[in-house]
C-alpha positions in Angstrom: 93.3 97.5 110.0 90.4 100.0 109.4 87.3 98.9 111.2 83.8 99.9 110.1 85.1 102.7 108.0 83.5 103.8 104.7 85.8 103.5 101.7 85.2 104.5 98.1 87.2 103.4 95.1 87.8 106.4 92.8 89.6 106.9 89.4 90.8 110.3 88.3 91.7 109.7 84.7 94.4 107.0 85.0 95.0 107.7 88.7 93.5 105.0 91.0 92.5 106.3 94.5 90.7 105.5 97.7 88.6 107.8 99.8 88.4 106.8 103.5 85.8 107.9 106.0 82.3 109.3 106.3 81.4 112.5 104.5 83.0 115.6 106.1 84.2 119.1 105.4 87.7 118.2 106.3 90.1 116.1 104.2 93.7 114.9 104.3 95.4 114.3 100.9 97.8 111.4 101.6 100.9 111.2 99.5 102.9 108.0 99.9 106.6 107.5 99.5 108.8 105.4 97.2 108.0 101.6 96.9 104.7 102.2 98.6 101.0 102.5 97.5 97.7 104.2 98.2 96.6 101.5 100.7 99.3 102.7 103.1 96.9 105.4 104.1 94.6 103.0 105.8 96.1 103.1 109.3 96.4 106.9 109.1 92.7 107.2 108.1 91.8 105.0 111.0 93.5 107.5 113.4 92.1 110.7 112.0 88.6 109.6 111.1 87.4 110.0 114.7 88.4 113.6 114.5 86.2 114.3 111.5 88.7 113.9 108.7 88.3 111.9 105.5 91.5 110.7 103.8 92.1 110.7 100.0 95.0 108.5 98.9 96.2 107.7 95.4 99.0 105.7 93.6 101.9 107.7 92.4 103.2 106.9 88.9 104.7 103.4 88.7 103.4 102.5 92.2 100.5 100.3 93.4 98.1 99.6 90.6 100.2 101.7 88.2 103.4 99.7 88.7 103.6 98.6 85.1 102.4 101.8 83.3 104.8 103.6 81.0 104.4 106.9 82.8 107.6 107.4 84.7 107.6 108.5 88.4 109.4 111.8 87.6 109.0 115.1 89.4 107.2 116.5 86.4 104.7 113.7 86.3 104.2 113.7 90.0 103.5 117.4 90.0 100.9 116.9 87.3 99.2 114.1 89.2 99.2 116.0 92.6 97.6 119.1 91.0 95.1 116.8 89.3 94.2 115.3 92.7 93.9 118.6 94.4 91.7 120.0 91.6 89.5 117.0 92.0 89.0 117.3 95.8 88.9 121.0 96.3 85.3 121.4 95.0 84.1 119.0 97.8 86.0 120.1 100.8 86.2 123.3 102.8 89.4 122.3 104.8 92.1 120.4 103.0 95.3 119.2 104.8 98.3 117.2 103.7 100.0 114.1 105.0 103.1 113.0 103.1 106.0 110.6 103.5 109.6 110.6 102.2 109.7 111.2 98.5 106.0 112.1 98.6 107.0 115.2 100.6 109.2 116.5 97.9 106.6 116.0 95.3 104.1 117.8 97.5 106.4 120.7 98.1 106.9 121.1 94.4 103.2 120.8 93.5 101.5 122.7 96.4 103.9 125.6 97.0 101.2 128.1 96.0 98.1 126.2 97.2 96.5 126.9 100.6 96.5 123.9 103.0 95.2 123.8 106.6 98.0 121.8 108.1 100.8 119.6 106.8 102.3 116.4 108.4 105.6 115.3 107.0 107.2 112.0 107.9 110.9 111.4 107.1 110.7 114.1 104.5 112.9 114.4 101.4 113.4 118.2 101.4 116.4 118.9 99.2 116.2 116.7 96.0 119.2 118.3 94.4 121.4 117.3 97.3 119.9 113.8 97.4 120.6 113.3 93.7 124.2 114.5 94.2 124.6 112.1 97.1 123.4 109.2 94.9 125.8 110.3 92.2 128.6 110.3 94.7 127.7 106.9 96.2 127.5 105.5 92.6 130.6 107.2 91.3 128.7 109.1 88.6 129.7 112.6 87.5 127.4 115.3 86.2 129.2 115.1 82.8 128.5 111.4 82.6 124.9 111.8 83.5 124.4 114.6 81.0 126.0 112.5 78.2 124.1 109.3 79.1 120.8 111.0 79.9 119.9 108.1 82.2 122.1 105.8 84.3 121.1 102.7 86.3 123.2 102.8 89.5 124.5 99.9 91.6 122.2 100.9 94.5 119.1 100.3 92.4 118.3 104.0 91.6 118.0 105.4 88.1 119.6 108.8 87.7 118.0 111.1 85.1 119.6 114.2 83.7 116.1 115.7 82.9 115.0 115.1 86.4 118.2 116.6 87.9 118.0 119.7 85.7 114.3 120.3 86.6 115.2 120.0 90.3 118.1 122.5 90.0 116.0 125.0 88.1 112.9 124.7 90.4 114.1 124.9 94.0 111.5 125.0 96.8 111.5 128.7 97.7 108.7 129.0 100.2 106.4 126.8 102.3 104.4 129.2 104.4 102.0 126.6 105.8 101.5 125.2 109.3 103.8 122.2 109.1 104.7 119.4 111.5 107.7 117.2 110.8 108.6 113.8 112.2 112.3 112.8 111.7 114.2 109.8 112.7 117.6 110.4 114.4 119.2 107.8 112.2 117.6 108.8 108.9 120.1 107.9 106.2 118.4 109.7 103.4 117.9 113.3 104.6 120.7 114.9 106.6 119.9 116.7 109.9 121.2 120.1 108.6 118.7 119.9 105.7 115.9 119.4 108.2 117.1 122.2 110.4 117.4 124.7 107.6 113.9 123.9 106.3 112.4 124.1 109.8 114.1 127.4 110.5 113.2 128.9 107.1 109.6 127.9 107.2 108.9 128.0 111.0 107.9 124.3 111.2 107.3 122.1 114.2 110.0 119.4 114.5 109.8 116.1 116.4 112.9 113.9 116.4 112.6 110.2 117.4 115.8 109.0 119.0 117.2 105.9 117.2 114.4 106.4 114.6 115.1 105.5 111.0 114.0 106.9 107.6 111.4 104.1 107.3 109.2 103.9 110.5 108.5 100.1 110.6 109.3 98.6 114.0 106.5 98.4 116.6 108.2 101.1 118.7 108.6 103.4 115.6 105.0 102.8 114.5 103.7 103.6 118.1 105.8 106.8 118.1 104.4 107.8 114.7 100.8 107.1 115.8 101.2 109.1 119.0 102.7 112.0 117.1 99.8 112.0 114.7 97.3 111.9 117.6 98.9 114.8 119.4 98.7 117.0 116.3 95.1 116.1 115.3 93.4 116.0 118.7 
């Protein structure tokens, strides 16, 4: 838990957010992953506040306080919201960095390709959405033709496939990410393949740390300790 840390509740239009930490020139935008919420930033804020960073975290569409809104968590809506968040904070902060998890990484890559950021920390990143969607289609025995005809398909693994989403991803690949980037990847990640990580790291000259026996979701005591030590090494 955060101890003796200033917090401010903020609303950017319909986007609920929290700003952690005392006033500073340095800020991390925190982008959570699927099935998460803005409050997940609390432990991260507690780690980086001592190094002079504030943390700005917000709920993605249909997450946290927005769980029941009729504004789908699509790539298009996520890009819109991430740009809105950046526009809101850029007037107040001289140095803006990024911390993103899982699906939040792909949203960030899509929204912030041409935006200057000081440093980026990615945890269990989704880096190739087209490949991930194709994997979900394969796991669910859904063809491209079926998805195009149906527009949306609820799969047996609890994921909703969308033709519009899939088409957007195919037409808008991540072409460049020339920012100082640190990636933490679990050896047993079952969402993003190792070759996808390796290709991204090589293409964009990222720093990669692989946790042996780590998973996509860092949740055990050992995994959380590893994650926190990784953050401290980068920030200090």
